[in-house]
C-alpha positions as semicolon CSV with decimal commas, in nm:
position;residue;x (nm);y (nm);z (nm)
1;M;0,000;0,000;0,000
2;P;0,144;0,344;-0,088
3;S;0,242;0,531;0,224
4;T;0,382;0,847;0,374
5;V;0,516;0,930;0,716
6;T;0,357;1,052;1,034
7;I;0,446;1,018;1,402
8;V;0,237;0,919;1,699
9;A;0,382;1,135;1,976
10;P;0,354;1,110;2,356
11;E;0,240;1,388;2,589
12;R;0,421;1,718;2,537
13;N;0,504;1,743;2,904
14;A;0,682;1,408;2,897
15;L;0,910;1,522;2,616
16;H;0,963;1,865;2,774
17;Q;1,093;1,689;3,084
18;R;1,332;1,489;2,868
19;L;1,488;1,813;2,746
20;D;1,637;1,865;3,092
21;M;1,864;1,569;3,026
22;L;2,025;1,731;2,722
23;D;2,331;1,955;2,708
24;A;2,240;2,323;2,670
25;G;2,576;2,408;2,511
26;V;2,461;2,380;2,150
27;V;2,091;2,463;2,190
28;D;1,959;2,612;2,515
29;R;1,650;2,474;2,682
30;D;1,419;2,759;2,578
31;A;1,513;2,711;2,212
32;R;1,459;2,336;2,248
33;V;1,113;2,393;2,399
34;R;1,016;2,627;2,113
35;A;1,141;2,375;1,857
36;L;0,953;2,091;2,023
37;D;0,635;2,296;2,029
38;R;0,678;2,363;1,656
39;F;0,714;1,990;1,598
40;F;0,382;1,925;1,772
41;T;0,195;2,205;1,595
42;M;0,336;2,182;1,241
43;P;0,171;1,954;0,986
44;S;0,412;1,700;0,845
45;G;0,311;1,769;0,487
46;R;0,306;1,393;0,431
47;E;-0,037;1,275;0,543
48;K;-0,290;1,141;0,295
49;P;-0,605;0,957;0,406
50;G;-0,553;0,582;0,395
51;R;-0,191;0,617;0,284
52;F;0,040;0,672;0,577
53;W;0,293;0,507;0,803
54;R;0,262;0,528;1,180
55;V;0,584;0,551;1,377
56;D;0,535;0,503;1,750
57;F;0,748;0,777;1,906
58;E;0,753;0,604;2,244
59;K;0,932;0,309;2,086
60;I;1,174;0,539;1,906
61;V;1,271;0,730;2,219
62;P;1,193;0,506;2,518
63;D;1,327;0,750;2,778
64;A;1,536;1,064;2,819
65;E;1,852;0,867;2,891
66;A;1,832;0,702;2,549
67;V;1,841;1,045;2,386
68;A;2,100;1,201;2,614
69;S;2,348;0,916;2,575
70;A;2,326;0,959;2,196
71;G;2,442;0,605;2,108
72;A;2,622;0,732;1,802
73;Q;2,974;0,771;1,672
74;I;3,075;1,058;1,443
75;D;3,412;1,050;1,267
76;V;3,526;1,346;1,059
77;E;3,835;1,372;0,845
78;T;4,017;1,632;0,639
79;N;4,383;1,678;0,556
80;D;4,326;2,045;0,481
81;G;4,466;2,269;0,752
82;A;4,275;2,572;0,627
83;V;3,937;2,409;0,692
84;V;3,767;2,424;1,030
85;L;3,616;2,082;1,099
86;C;3,486;2,002;1,447
87;N;3,182;1,892;1,642
88;L;2,910;2,145;1,725
89;A;3,003;2,166;2,091
90;T;3,356;2,274;1,995
91;A;3,219;2,519;1,739
92;V;3,002;2,683;2,006
93;R;3,310;2,735;2,227
94;E;3,573;2,823;1,968
95;H;3,389;2,954;1,660
96;P;3,056;3,096;1,785
97;Q;3,037;3,384;1,537
98;L;3,102;3,161;1,237
99;L;2,851;2,901;1,355
100;A;2,584;3,166;1,414
101;R;2,601;3,271;1,048
102;A;2,472;2,932;0,936
103;F;2,322;2,727;1,220
104;G;1,944;2,744;1,209
105;T;1,938;3,002;0,927
106;T;1,805;2,785;0,642
107;A;1,472;2,623;0,557
108;V;1,556;2,329;0,788
109;A;1,384;2,534;1,058
110;E;1,065;2,526;0,848
111;T;1,039;2,145;0,848
112;K;0,861;1,938;1,109
113;F;1,143;1,691;1,160
114;G;1,404;1,966;1,150
115;A;1,225;2,111;1,452
116;L;1,238;1,772;1,623
117;T;1,611;1,742;1,555
118;K;1,676;2,086;1,703
119;A;1,471;2,004;2,011
120;L;1,657;1,679;2,084
121;L;1,996;1,761;1,927
122;T;2,296;1,624;2,113
123;D;2,584;1,709;1,879
124;G;2,689;1,720;1,517
125;V;2,952;1,860;1,281
126;F;3,061;2,209;1,175
127;A;3,266;2,256;0,857
128;Y;3,398;2,599;0,756
129;I;3,580;2,668;0,429
130;P;3,753;3,009;0,413
131;A;3,731;3,254;0,124
132;D;3,894;3,160;-0,207
133;H;4,013;2,828;-0,068
134;A;3,974;2,512;-0,275
135;C;3,975;2,178;-0,091
136;D;4,181;1,922;-0,281
137;E;4,020;1,626;-0,105
138;P;3,662;1,568;0,013
139;I;3,569;1,642;0,372
140;A;3,461;1,304;0,512
141;I;3,185;1,253;0,769
142;R;3,110;0,901;0,891
143;Y;2,814;0,852;1,121
144;H;2,704;0,531;1,292
145;A;2,403;0,480;1,521
146;A;2,408;0,187;1,762
147;A;2,130;-0,069;1,796
148;G;1,820;0,074;1,961
149;A;1,962;0,425;1,988
150;A;1,765;0,741;1,913
151;V;2,005;1,006;1,781
152;F;1,960;1,358;1,647
153;P;2,270;1,490;1,465
154;W;2,304;1,833;1,301
155;I;2,563;1,910;1,031
156;V;2,648;2,266;0,928
157;V;2,861;2,367;0,627
158;L;2,961;2,732;0,579
159;A;3,156;2,825;0,264
160;E;3,295;3,175;0,220
161;R;3,323;3,373;-0,105
162;G;3,497;3,176;-0,378
163;A;3,543;2,863;-0,165
164;R;3,537;2,517;-0,325
165;A;3,458;2,202;-0,127
166;T;3,309;1,854;-0,147
167;V;3,158;1,687;0,159
168;V;3,093;1,312;0,167
169;E;2,861;1,178;0,439
170;R;2,831;0,804;0,500
171;L;2,565;0,691;0,745
172;T;2,517;0,345;0,890
173;A;2,286;0,231;1,169
174;D;2,228;-0,097;1,351
175;A;1,893;-0,271;1,392
176;G;1,634;-0,073;1,584
177;A;1,820;0,258;1,562
178;F;1,635;0,582;1,490
179;V;1,827;0,868;1,329
180;C;1,657;1,206;1,288
181;G;1,916;1,445;1,148
182;A;1,956;1,783;0,981
183;V;2,209;1,928;0,737
184;E;2,250;2,294;0,647
185;I;2,470;2,444;0,374
186;V;2,523;2,819;0,349
187;S;2,753;2,954;0,080
188;A;2,868;3,303;-0,007
189;E;2,921;3,461;-0,347
190;N;3,089;3,243;-0,610
191;A;3,133;2,946;-0,377
192;D;3,096;2,588;-0,502
193;V;2,983;2,317;-0,258
194;T;2,890;1,958;-0,337
195;Y;2,738;1,750;-0,057
196;A;2,698;1,376;-0,113
197;A;2,538;1,131;0,129
198;L;2,511;0,752;0,119
199;Q;2,270;0,602;0,372
200;H;2,321;0,229;0,421
201;A;2,150;0,153;0,751
202;D;2,030;-0,186;0,872
203;D;1,695;-0,284;0,723
204;D;1,540;-0,258;1,072
205;A;1,657;0,102;1,133
206;R;1,466;0,423;1,067
207;V;1,637;0,729;0,920
208;I;1,480;1,073;0,870
209;F;1,678;1,373;0,745
210;S;1,593;1,738;0,683
211;R;1,841;1,909;0,451
212;A;1,852;2,269;0,331
213;A;2,090;2,486;0,132
214;R;2,115;2,857;0,055
215;P;2,360;2,951;-0,223
216;G;2,497;3,303;-0,258
217;R;2,518;3,515;-0,571
218;D;2,673;3,322;-0,861
219;A;2,733;3,027;-0,625
220;R;2,678;2,659;-0,695
221;I;2,535;2,404;-0,452
222;A;2,478;2,039;-0,538
223;W;2,319;1,758;-0,338
224;A;2,381;1,393;-0,433
225;L;2,182;1,165;-0,202
226;A;2,127;0,789;-0,190
227;D;1,900;0,587;0,039
228;I;1,988;0,217;0,028
229;G;1,907;0,081;0,374
230;A;1,657;0,137;0,659
231;Q;1,308;0,005;0,711
232;L;1,188;0,365;0,685
233;A;1,393;0,634;0,510
234;A;1,253;0,985;0,473
235;Q;1,419;1,298;0,340
236;D;1,301;1,657;0,308
237;V;1,550;1,850;0,094
238;R;1,513;2,221;0,024
239;I;1,723;2,465;-0,175
240;S;1,638;2,833;-0,149
241;I;1,783;3,051;-0,426
242;E;1,780;3,407;-0,294
243;E;2,060;3,560;-0,503
244;P;2,085;3,596;-0,884
245;G;2,321;3,375;-1,078
246;A;2,301;3,082;-0,838
247;D;2,313;2,726;-0,970
248;A;2,145;2,447;-0,768
249;H;2,145;2,072;-0,830
250;L;1,972;1,779;-0,663
251;A;2,036;1,418;-0,766
252;T;1,893;1,130;-0,568
253;V;1,881;0,751;-0,584
254;F;1,664;0,525;-0,370
255;F;1,568;0,158;-0,390
256;P;1,326;0,006;-0,136
257;R;1,280;-0,370;-0,142
258;A;1,122;-0,633;0,086
259;A;0,911;-0,418;0,325
260;Q;1,123;-0,102;0,301
261;H;0,967;0,240;0,263
262;V;1,123;0,560;0,123
263;D;0,962;0,903;0,132
264;F;1,151;1,183;-0,046
265;I;1,051;1,548;-0,075
266;G;1,262;1,784;-0,287
267;T;1,185;2,155;-0,309
268;L;1,364;2,414;-0,524
269;E;1,264;2,772;-0,440
270;H;1,358;3,035;-0,698
271;R;1,330;3,363;-0,509
272;A;1,582;3,548;-0,728
273;G;1,605;3,569;-1,105
274;E;1,870;3,462;-1,355
275;A;1,935;3,140;-1,161
276;T;1,926;2,774;-1,261
277;S;1,825;2,450;-1,092
278;E;1,818;2,083;-1,191
279;T;1,663;1,785;-1,012
280;I;1,730;1,426;-1,121
281;V;1,558;1,136;-0,945
282;K;1,617;0,768;-1,020
283;S;1,425;0,522;-0,803
284;A;1,332;0,156;-0,810
285;A;1,118;-0,070;-0,593
286;R;1,115;-0,447;-0,557
287;D;0,914;-0,708;-0,363
288;R;0,679;-0,504;-0,140
289;G;0,898;-0,194;-0,145
290;Q;0,710;0,136;-0,127
291;A;0,827;0,486;-0,215
292;R;0,706;0,834;-0,285
293;F;0,879;1,127;-0,448
294;L;0,723;1,471;-0,412
295;G;0,913;1,727;-0,619
296;N;0,840;2,098;-0,607
297;I;0,974;2,381;-0,821
298;R;0,854;2,723;-0,709
299;I;0,940;3,038;-0,902
300;A;0,849;3,368;-0,738
301;P;0,689;3,650;-0,943
302;H;1,008;3,859;-0,932
303;A;1,239;3,567;-1,025
304;Q;1,247;3,647;-1,397
305;G;1,502;3,461;-1,607
306;S;1,492;3,146;-1,393
307;D;1,567;2,810;-1,555
308;A;1,437;2,509;-1,356
309;R;1,428;2,144;-1,461
310;L;1,303;1,833;-1,283
311;R;1,321;1,474;-1,408
312;D;1,188;1,179;-1,206
313;D;1,205;0,820;-1,334
314;A;1,083;0,521;-1,133
315;L;1,133;0,151;-1,205
316;L;0,899;-0,118;-1,070
317;L;1,067;-0,458;-1,046
318;S;0,786;-0,657;-0,880
319;P;0,406;-0,669;-0,910
320;N;0,356;-0,562;-0,547
321;A;0,612;-0,279;-0,551
322;H;0,478;0,075;-0,564
323;I;0,620;0,422;-0,625
324;D;0,421;0,745;-0,624
325;S;0,577;1,019;-0,836
326;V;0,438;1,368;-0,781
327;P;0,630;1,646;-0,956
328;A;0,485;1,997;-0,932
329;L;0,552;2,342;-1,076
330;E;0,442;2,671;-0,921
331;I;0,537;2,954;-1,154
332;G;0,471;3,317;-1,069
333;A;0,695;3,480;-1,331
334;N;0,637;3,504;-1,707
335;D;0,994;3,504;-1,841
336;V;1,127;3,169;-1,726
337;K;1,215;2,821;-1,848
338;A;1,062;2,543;-1,641
339;Y;1,025;2,172;-1,710
340;H;0,918;1,866;-1,519
341;G;0,870;1,509;-1,631
342;A;0,803;1,177;-1,463
343;T;0,786;0,812;-1,567
344;V;0,687;0,502;-1,371
345;G;0,715;0,162;-1,533
346;A;0,870;-0,182;-1,559
347;L;1,183;-0,295;-1,741
348;D;1,170;-0,259;-2,118
349;A;1,075;-0,597;-2,266
350;D;1,242;-0,510;-2,598
351;Q;1,572;-0,438;-2,423
352;I;1,552;-0,770;-2,238
353;F;1,472;-0,956;-2,560
354;Y;1,763;-0,791;-2,740
355;M;2,011;-0,890;-2,468
356;E;1,875;-1,247;-2,452
357;S;1,918;-1,271;-2,828
358;R;2,286;-1,191;-2,770
359;G;2,323;-1,485;-2,533
360;I;2,278;-1,301;-2,202
361;E;2,059;-1,484;-1,950
362;R;1,739;-1,308;-1,852
363;D;1,831;-1,245;-1,485
364;A;2,166;-1,099;-1,586
365;A;2,002;-0,886;-1,854
366;E;1,750;-0,745;-1,607
367;R;2,026;-0,658;-1,358
368;M;2,234;-0,487;-1,625
369;I;1,939;-0,281;-1,749
370;A;1,837;-0,183;-1,395
371;L;2,191;-0,077;-1,302
372;G;2,215;0,127;-1,621
373;F;1,886;0,295;-1,532
374;F;2,048;0,452;-1,222
375;E;2,358;0,585;-1,401
376;P;2,229;0,935;-1,491
377;A;2,195;1,005;-1,118
378;I;2,501;0,808;-1,003
379;E;2,729;1,019;-1,223
380;H;2,645;1,321;-1,006
381;F;2,812;1,163;-0,702
382;P;3,147;1,338;-0,671
383;T;3,406;1,063;-0,609
384;S;3,481;0,738;-0,788
385;A;3,490;0,550;-0,456
386;L;3,141;0,672;-0,367
387;R;3,006;0,589;-0,712
388;D;3,156;0,240;-0,698
389;D;3,013;0,178;-0,349
390;L;2,671;0,295;-0,463
391;R;2,679;0,070;-0,769
392;A;2,782;-0,226;-0,552
393;A;2,500;-0,159;-0,305
394;L;2,244;-0,138;-0,585
395;A;2,377;-0,456;-0,746
396;A;2,341;-0,637;-0,413
397;K;1,976;-0,531;-0,391
398;L;1,920;-0,662;-0,742
399;S;2,075;-1,002;-0,672
């Protein structure tokens, strides 16, 4: 059955009491309370009668101690001495002015689960790239959530004028873990930031992320995101173009199988003119896998000269698999280029027949065609190692 995501939450007072267990160094208690209240009052934007998932919040966060102890390991790595790379607690102590320019300043604050992450945040990562500095190697972030843990990480990337950087996030989680995270990217004029994430959690974990980016004038920001694991994987990704000349990209790959569920929302907001955006989605579902993609392109009345494109292709590999594809355009300006297209279907029988006629067995032919289907999105992932790992993970799901 097609499905989206909602949460069954306990009493507000019970969660408010849990906030006392959390460190006030990154987010003080008053800010946590306000964020938690927003979580309770904001609609999720995902409900549809008869088509929803229920996540029992009491089972996700059994008590305050489970949240406060985090149950997660974050490893960060860069060989670049010019880059500031540290956890959020260190950033609050040593780089408070830099952190304040980005933390909580993007559309993450407008999302329901972003509010939940802020309310229960324990720690995260801060990456700062100085002006006109180009990182030769990717900034690496590896995040692992232990079995049964409920963790709420927050990652902040701030790139100054003319900076160039690639960030690669790899997330794993053991059975029963719940990860509710947030990522913010803020870039100044002429900066270029690519952020790639590969989620490969245990099939009994649940992973929800809110991600938002705000590029500066003539800046480029690119997301490349893949959801491979987790029983439930949900992402809400937003890019807000507020300066002319910006270039925004979103490429995503997801593949639910067995009883997995993926819910992906991607929103490109053109609030300034003479800017470009591109969204590429490649998804597949197998067995009883369920997924939904909701893609939004919004062009404000004053954003003349915008060029926005969205392409969403979904592949159904089993009779009981289901993917909802819902692209949408909201155009308020009259001098723009805007395009969206979506396809949902099975493997091409003619392609299979052609490969069989060349001596390739049917199962092998189907795997080759399916892997090739993902390539237009995979090529947007910034490193060969990441692309190879993603291909291997997809091949394993097709075996």
